[in-house]
OpenMM code with the backbone's topology and positions (N, CA, C; nanometers):
from openmm import Vec3, app, unit

residues = "UNK UNK UNK UNK UNK UNK UNK UNK UNK UNK UNK UNK UNK UNK UNK UNK UNK UNK UNK UNK UNK UNK UNK UNK UNK UNK UNK UNK UNK UNK UNK UNK UNK UNK UNK UNK UNK UNK UNK UNK UNK UNK UNK UNK UNK UNK UNK UNK UNK UNK UNK UNK UNK UNK UNK UNK UNK UNK UNK UNK UNK UNK UNK UNK UNK UNK UNK UNK UNK UNK UNK UNK UNK UNK UNK UNK UNK UNK UNK UNK UNK UNK UNK UNK UNK UNK UNK UNK UNK UNK UNK UNK UNK UNK UNK UNK UNK UNK UNK UNK UNK UNK UNK UNK UNK UNK UNK".split()
positions = [
    Vec3(7.3362, 5.6073, 3.5719),
    Vec3(7.3029, 5.7249, 3.4951),
    Vec3(7.4298, 5.7925, 3.4445),
    Vec3(7.5382, 5.7909, 3.5233),
    Vec3(7.6609, 5.8569, 3.4835),
    Vec3(7.7628, 5.7588, 3.4244),
    Vec3(7.7209, 5.6349, 3.4048),
    Vec3(7.8105, 5.5351, 3.3477),
    Vec3(7.8385, 5.5683, 3.2014),
    Vec3(7.9544, 5.5239, 3.1504),
    Vec3(7.9858, 5.5495, 3.0094),
    Vec3(7.8830, 5.4843, 2.9171),
    Vec3(7.8725, 5.5386, 2.7983),
    Vec3(7.7801, 5.4837, 2.6992),
    Vec3(7.8162, 5.3367, 2.6757),
    Vec3(7.7168, 5.2515, 2.6718),
    Vec3(7.7385, 5.1090, 2.6518),
    Vec3(7.7506, 5.0315, 2.7816),
    Vec3(7.7665, 5.1004, 2.8942),
    Vec3(7.7787, 5.0325, 3.0230),
    Vec3(7.6636, 5.0689, 3.1167),
    Vec3(7.5591, 5.1290, 3.0625),
    Vec3(7.4434, 5.1666, 3.1437),
    Vec3(7.3454, 5.0504, 3.1503),
    Vec3(7.2780, 5.0405, 3.2626),
    Vec3(7.1769, 4.9381, 3.2767),
    Vec3(7.0451, 4.9866, 3.2183),
    Vec3(6.9667, 4.8911, 3.1709),
    Vec3(6.8328, 4.9251, 3.1246),
    Vec3(6.7439, 4.9467, 3.2471),
    Vec3(6.6306, 5.0127, 3.2273),
    Vec3(6.5376, 5.0308, 3.3389),
    Vec3(6.4867, 4.8967, 3.3908),
    Vec3(6.4750, 4.7983, 3.3025),
    Vec3(6.4307, 4.6650, 3.3452),
    Vec3(6.5318, 4.6023, 3.4408),
    Vec3(6.6616, 4.6168, 3.4125),
    Vec3(6.7655, 4.5633, 3.4997),
    Vec3(6.7654, 4.6362, 3.6333),
    Vec3(6.7509, 4.7669, 3.6288),
    Vec3(6.7469, 4.8461, 3.7516),
    Vec3(6.6249, 4.8085, 3.8343),
    Vec3(6.5141, 4.7913, 3.7671),
    Vec3(6.3905, 4.7527, 3.8360),
    Vec3(6.4092, 4.6190, 3.9065),
    Vec3(6.4722, 4.5219, 3.8366),
    Vec3(6.4975, 4.3905, 3.8954),
    Vec3(6.5925, 4.4031, 4.0134),
    Vec3(6.7023, 4.4773, 3.9977),
    Vec3(6.8030, 4.4925, 4.1022),
    Vec3(6.7458, 4.5654, 4.2233),
    Vec3(6.6531, 4.6550, 4.2016),
    Vec3(6.5961, 4.7332, 4.3106),
    Vec3(6.5128, 4.6529, 4.4080),
    Vec3(6.4799, 4.5293, 4.3766),
    Vec3(6.3983, 4.4470, 4.4644),
    Vec3(6.4779, 4.3733, 4.5706),
    Vec3(6.6083, 4.4008, 4.5838),
    Vec3(6.6924, 4.3249, 4.6772),
    Vec3(6.6688, 4.3617, 4.8229),
    Vec3(6.6323, 4.4858, 4.8523),
    Vec3(6.6201, 4.5287, 4.9922),
    Vec3(6.4837, 4.4909, 5.0479),
    Vec3(6.4839, 4.4385, 5.1708),
    Vec3(6.3586, 4.4025, 5.2352),
    Vec3(6.2764, 4.5286, 5.2624),
    Vec3(6.1481, 4.5196, 5.2405),
    Vec3(6.0592, 4.6319, 5.2672),
    Vec3(6.0593, 4.7377, 5.1579),
    Vec3(6.1428, 4.7211, 5.0578),
    Vec3(6.1464, 4.8164, 4.9472),
    Vec3(6.0859, 4.7495, 4.8243),
    Vec3(6.0150, 4.8266, 4.7505),
    Vec3(5.9554, 4.7750, 4.6290),
    Vec3(6.0380, 4.8198, 4.5096),
    Vec3(6.0217, 4.7498, 4.4002),
    Vec3(6.0935, 4.7848, 4.2774),
    Vec3(6.0641, 4.9295, 4.2375),
    Vec3(5.9420, 4.9714, 4.2589),
    Vec3(5.9012, 5.1046, 4.2161),
    Vec3(5.9751, 5.2164, 4.2899),
    Vec3(6.0198, 5.1897, 4.4129),
    Vec3(6.0888, 5.2922, 4.4916),
    Vec3(6.2169, 5.3359, 4.4211),
    Vec3(6.2980, 5.2395, 4.3790),
    Vec3(6.4240, 5.2720, 4.3116),
    Vec3(6.3983, 5.3430, 4.1797),
    Vec3(6.3027, 5.2974, 4.1031),
    Vec3(6.2702, 5.3610, 3.9756),
    Vec3(6.2248, 5.5047, 3.9987),
    Vec3(6.1441, 5.5268, 4.1028),
    Vec3(6.0975, 5.6621, 4.1323),
    Vec3(6.2162, 5.7543, 4.1630),
    Vec3(6.3122, 5.7057, 4.2442),
    Vec3(6.4310, 5.7874, 4.2737),
    Vec3(6.5096, 5.8179, 4.1470),
    Vec3(6.5290, 5.7179, 4.0640),
    Vec3(6.6053, 5.7376, 3.9404),
    Vec3(6.5357, 5.8351, 3.8466),
    Vec3(6.4055, 5.8194, 3.8316),
    Vec3(6.3331, 5.9083, 3.7420),
    Vec3(6.3273, 6.0501, 3.7968),
    Vec3(6.3183, 6.0655, 3.9291),
    Vec3(6.3227, 6.1994, 3.9883),
    Vec3(6.4575, 6.2647, 3.9602),
    Vec3(6.5665, 6.1890, 3.9758),
    Vec3(6.7001, 6.2424, 3.9501),
    Vec3(6.7165, 6.2783, 3.8026),
    Vec3(6.6680, 6.1920, 3.7150),
    Vec3(6.6759, 6.2185, 3.5717),
    Vec3(6.5948, 6.3430, 3.5366),
    Vec3(6.4751, 6.3551, 3.5948),
    Vec3(6.3907, 6.4717, 3.5693),
    Vec3(6.4626, 6.5994, 3.6159),
    Vec3(6.5217, 6.5956, 3.7354),
    Vec3(6.5944, 6.7124, 3.7867),
    Vec3(6.7119, 6.7465, 3.6949),
    Vec3(6.7836, 6.6428, 3.6487),
    Vec3(6.8993, 6.6650, 3.5614),
    Vec3(6.8566, 6.7300, 3.4301),
    Vec3(6.7488, 6.6794, 3.3710),
    Vec3(6.7050, 6.7291, 3.2411),
    Vec3(6.6330, 6.8629, 3.2498),
    Vec3(6.5591, 6.8866, 3.3576),
    Vec3(6.4779, 7.0072, 3.3677),
    Vec3(6.5368, 7.1129, 3.4610),
    Vec3(6.6425, 7.0777, 3.5351),
    Vec3(6.7035, 7.1723, 3.6289),
    Vec3(6.7795, 7.2821, 3.5552),
    Vec3(6.8170, 7.3833, 3.6284),
    Vec3(6.8898, 7.4959, 3.5696),
    Vec3(7.0259, 7.5130, 3.6369),
    Vec3(7.0838, 7.4032, 3.6824),
    Vec3(7.2126, 7.4068, 3.7486),
    Vec3(7.3267, 7.4467, 3.6564),
    Vec3(7.3060, 7.4386, 3.5262),
    Vec3(7.4113, 7.4753, 3.4312),
    Vec3(7.3808, 7.6089, 3.3630),
    Vec3(7.3055, 7.6936, 3.4290),
    Vec3(7.2618, 7.8204, 3.3685),
    Vec3(7.3791, 7.9083, 3.3261),
    Vec3(7.4901, 7.9009, 3.3963),
    Vec3(7.6055, 7.9837, 3.3630),
    Vec3(7.7066, 7.9129, 3.2734),
    Vec3(7.6766, 7.7919, 3.2343),
    Vec3(7.7678, 7.7179, 3.1463),
    Vec3(7.7697, 7.7851, 3.0088),
    Vec3(7.8896, 7.8153, 2.9550),
    Vec3(7.8952, 7.8892, 2.8285),
    Vec3(7.8399, 7.8109, 2.7087),
    Vec3(7.8553, 7.6803, 2.7081),
    Vec3(7.8047, 7.5986, 2.5971),
    Vec3(7.7023, 7.5023, 2.6541),
    Vec3(7.5782, 7.5168, 2.6129),
    Vec3(7.4686, 7.4359, 2.6667),
    Vec3(7.4718, 7.2952, 2.6076),
    Vec3(7.4317, 7.1965, 2.6887),
    Vec3(7.4285, 7.0576, 2.6418),
    Vec3(7.2895, 7.0127, 2.6006),
    Vec3(7.1882, 7.0937, 2.6235),
    Vec3(7.0497, 7.0612, 2.5863),
    Vec3(7.0086, 6.9237, 2.6401),
    Vec3(7.0168, 6.9083, 2.7722),
    Vec3(6.9871, 6.7805, 2.8355),
    Vec3(6.8428, 6.7368, 2.8191),
    Vec3(6.7537, 6.8286, 2.7875),
    Vec3(6.6128, 6.7928, 2.7718),
    Vec3(6.5880, 6.7182, 2.6400),
    Vec3(6.6843, 6.7236, 2.5483),
    Vec3(6.6672, 6.6562, 2.4192),
    Vec3(6.7153, 6.5118, 2.4258),
    Vec3(6.8326, 6.4887, 2.4855),
    Vec3(6.8838, 6.3525, 2.4999),
    Vec3(6.9612, 6.3420, 2.6302),
    Vec3(6.9745, 6.2210, 2.6785),
    Vec3(7.0425, 6.1974, 2.8047),
    Vec3(7.1868, 6.2448, 2.7976),
    Vec3(7.2258, 6.3291, 2.8927),
    Vec3(7.3618, 6.3832, 2.9020),
    Vec3(7.4014, 6.4614, 2.7771),
    Vec3(7.3035, 6.5055, 2.6975),
    Vec3(7.3345, 6.5833, 2.5782),
    Vec3(7.4080, 6.5036, 2.4716),
    Vec3(7.3869, 6.3715, 2.4685),
    Vec3(7.4606, 6.2847, 2.3763),
    Vec3(7.4311, 6.3141, 2.2302),
    Vec3(7.3183, 6.3778, 2.2008),
    Vec3(7.2859, 6.4085, 2.0615),
    Vec3(7.3855, 6.5086, 2.0029),
    Vec3(7.4565, 6.5818, 2.0879),
    Vec3(7.5533, 6.6835, 2.0414),
    Vec3(7.6886, 6.6231, 2.0043),
    Vec3(7.7149, 6.5000, 2.0455),
    Vec3(7.8472, 6.4413, 2.0252),
    Vec3(7.8879, 6.4310, 1.8796),
    Vec3(7.7949, 6.4118, 1.7900),
    Vec3(7.8275, 6.3965, 1.6488),
    Vec3(7.8112, 6.5238, 1.5677),
    Vec3(7.7741, 6.6331, 1.6337),
    Vec3(7.7505, 6.7572, 1.5613),
    Vec3(7.8807, 6.8363, 1.5476),
    Vec3(7.8931, 6.9097, 1.4368),
    Vec3(8.0133, 6.9920, 1.4216),
    Vec3(8.0118, 7.1092, 1.5197),
    Vec3(8.1307, 7.1571, 1.5518),
    Vec3(8.1440, 7.2715, 1.6414),
    Vec3(8.1155, 7.3992, 1.5631),
    Vec3(8.0403, 7.4904, 1.6221),
    Vec3(8.0091, 7.6161, 1.5550),
    Vec3(8.1220, 7.7168, 1.5777),
    Vec3(8.1233, 7.8200, 1.4967),
    Vec3(8.2229, 7.9255, 1.5111),
    Vec3(8.2075, 7.9927, 1.6477),
    Vec3(8.0847, 8.0139, 1.6906),
    Vec3(8.0607, 8.0767, 1.8204),
    Vec3(8.1166, 7.9895, 1.9341),
    Vec3(8.0968, 7.8583, 1.9238),
    Vec3(8.1518, 7.7681, 2.0251),
    Vec3(8.3042, 7.7749, 2.0271),
    Vec3(8.3658, 7.7766, 1.9099),
    Vec3(8.5120, 7.7834, 1.9025),
    Vec3(8.5637, 7.9150, 1.9603),
    Vec3(8.4938, 8.0245, 1.9338),
    Vec3(8.5353, 8.1536, 1.9899),
    Vec3(8.5277, 8.1504, 2.1420),
    Vec3(8.4234, 8.0908, 2.1952),
    Vec3(8.4093, 8.0793, 2.3399),
    Vec3(8.5232, 7.9970, 2.3989),
    Vec3(8.5523, 7.8847, 2.3362),
    Vec3(8.6598, 7.7974, 2.3845),
    Vec3(8.7946, 7.8680, 2.3751),
    Vec3(8.8223, 7.9296, 2.2610),
    Vec3(8.9508, 7.9975, 2.2423),
    Vec3(8.9672, 8.1157, 2.3374),
    Vec3(8.8611, 8.1902, 2.3610),
    Vec3(8.8679, 8.3016, 2.4551),
    Vec3(8.9023, 8.2508, 2.5946),
    Vec3(8.8420, 8.1411, 2.6329),
    Vec3(8.8703, 8.0822, 2.7632),
    Vec3(9.0156, 8.0360, 2.7724),
    Vec3(9.0636, 7.9689, 2.6684),
    Vec3(9.2022, 7.9207, 2.6669),
    Vec3(9.2994, 8.0383, 2.6685),
    Vec3(9.2725, 8.1407, 2.5889),
    Vec3(9.3601, 8.2576, 2.5848),
    Vec3(9.3659, 8.3263, 2.7207),
    Vec3(9.2515, 8.3374, 2.7865),
    Vec3(9.2486, 8.3988, 2.9190),
    Vec3(9.3317, 8.3201, 3.0185),
    Vec3(9.3208, 8.1878, 3.0135),
    Vec3(9.3982, 8.1024, 3.1033),
    Vec3(9.5471, 8.1153, 3.0759),
    Vec3(9.5851, 8.1151, 2.9485),
    Vec3(9.7262, 8.1284, 2.9114),
    Vec3(9.7809, 8.2643, 2.9546),
    Vec3(9.7070, 8.3703, 2.9281),
    Vec3(9.7537, 8.5043, 2.9648),
    Vec3(9.7703, 8.5173, 3.1164),
    Vec3(9.6773, 8.4616, 3.1919),
    Vec3(9.6887, 8.4655, 3.3377),
    Vec3(9.8150, 8.3934, 3.3830),
    Vec3(9.8420, 8.2774, 3.3238),
    Vec3(9.9606, 8.1997, 3.3611),
    Vec3(10.0884, 8.2724, 3.3210),
    Vec3(10.0896, 8.3344, 3.2033),
    Vec3(10.2075, 8.4086, 3.1572),
    Vec3(10.2363, 8.5252, 3.2510),
    Vec3(10.1332, 8.6001, 3.2876),
    Vec3(10.1511, 8.7131, 3.3787),
    Vec3(10.2053, 8.6652, 3.5132),
    Vec3(10.1502, 8.5561, 3.5655),
    Vec3(10.1987, 8.5020, 3.6925),
    Vec3(10.3446, 8.4587, 3.6817),
    Vec3(10.3813, 8.3915, 3.5725),
    Vec3(10.5190, 8.3444, 3.5538),
    Vec3(10.6162, 8.4605, 3.5401),
    Vec3(10.5809, 8.5600, 3.4595),
    Vec3(10.6680, 8.6758, 3.4395),
    Vec3(10.6845, 8.7522, 3.5704),
    Vec3(10.5756, 8.7701, 3.6422),
    Vec3(10.5818, 8.8387, 3.7712),
    Vec3(10.6733, 8.7635, 3.8675),
    Vec3(10.6615, 8.6322, 3.8700),
    Vec3(10.7451, 8.5499, 3.9568),
    Vec3(10.8930, 8.5615, 3.9177),
    Vec3(10.9223, 8.5592, 3.7886),
    Vec3(11.0607, 8.5691, 3.7405),
    Vec3(11.1193, 8.7061, 3.7760),
    Vec3(11.0433, 8.8117, 3.7518),
    Vec3(11.0899, 8.9471, 3.7824),
    Vec3(11.1113, 8.9619, 3.9326),
    Vec3(11.0198, 8.9113, 4.0123),
    Vec3(11.0312, 8.9199, 4.1571),
    Vec3(11.1558, 8.8475, 4.2055),
    Vec3(11.1786, 8.7292, 4.1513),
    Vec3(11.2967, 8.6511, 4.1906),
    Vec3(11.4245, 8.7221, 4.1470),
    Vec3(11.4243, 8.7791, 4.0270),
    Vec3(11.5419, 8.8512, 3.9775),
    Vec3(11.5711, 8.9728, 4.0646),
    Vec3(11.4689, 9.0432, 4.1061),
    Vec3(11.4884, 9.1589, 4.1932),
    Vec3(11.5428, 9.1190, 4.3298),
    Vec3(11.4958, 9.0060, 4.3802),
    Vec3(11.5454, 8.9564, 4.5086),
    Vec3(11.6914, 8.9138, 4.4988),
    Vec3(11.7280, 8.8499, 4.3850),
    Vec3(11.8656, 8.8070, 4.3652),
    Vec3(11.9584, 8.9276, 4.3521),
    Vec3(11.9144, 9.0321, 4.2855),
    Vec3(11.9965, 9.1528, 4.2676),
    Vec3(12.0151, 9.2286, 4.3981),
    Vec3(11.9215, 9.2178, 4.4903),
    Vec3(11.9293, 9.2928, 4.6148),
    Vec3(12.0361, 9.2357, 4.7072),
    Vec3(12.0852, 9.1147, 4.6817),
    Vec3(12.1869, 9.0522, 4.7650),
    Vec3(12.3264, 9.1083, 4.7355),
    Vec3(12.3459, 9.1729, 4.6221),
    Vec3(12.4789, 9.2227, 4.5853),
    Vec3(12.5046, 9.3566, 4.6395),
] * unit.nanometer
topology = app.Topology()
chain = topology.addChain("A")
for resn in residues:
    res = topology.addResidue(resn, chain)
    for name in ("N", "CA", "C"):
        topology.addAtom(name, app.Element.getBySymbol(name[0]), res)
């Protein structure tokens, strides 16, 4: 399910492979896979994700891969990047000032 595009098995292959264990039927593995897929597509584990992937439309939100980025999406991404950069700059400047103050106190 999480394999890269082009390297995923078909349900027929999975069904065939699932018959290897004694006492297990092919349907058992398919049921587990479909339950996991259903949970992935219908679950709300990504409720706080800023950009939704719309997993209920296509597997892993692959239908979005060819779509252009919207202005709102770019603003969200840029705001996140700016926040990360500003946090790092503040930490670096604070560290430099702290070190400079410590070096000056030795004289």
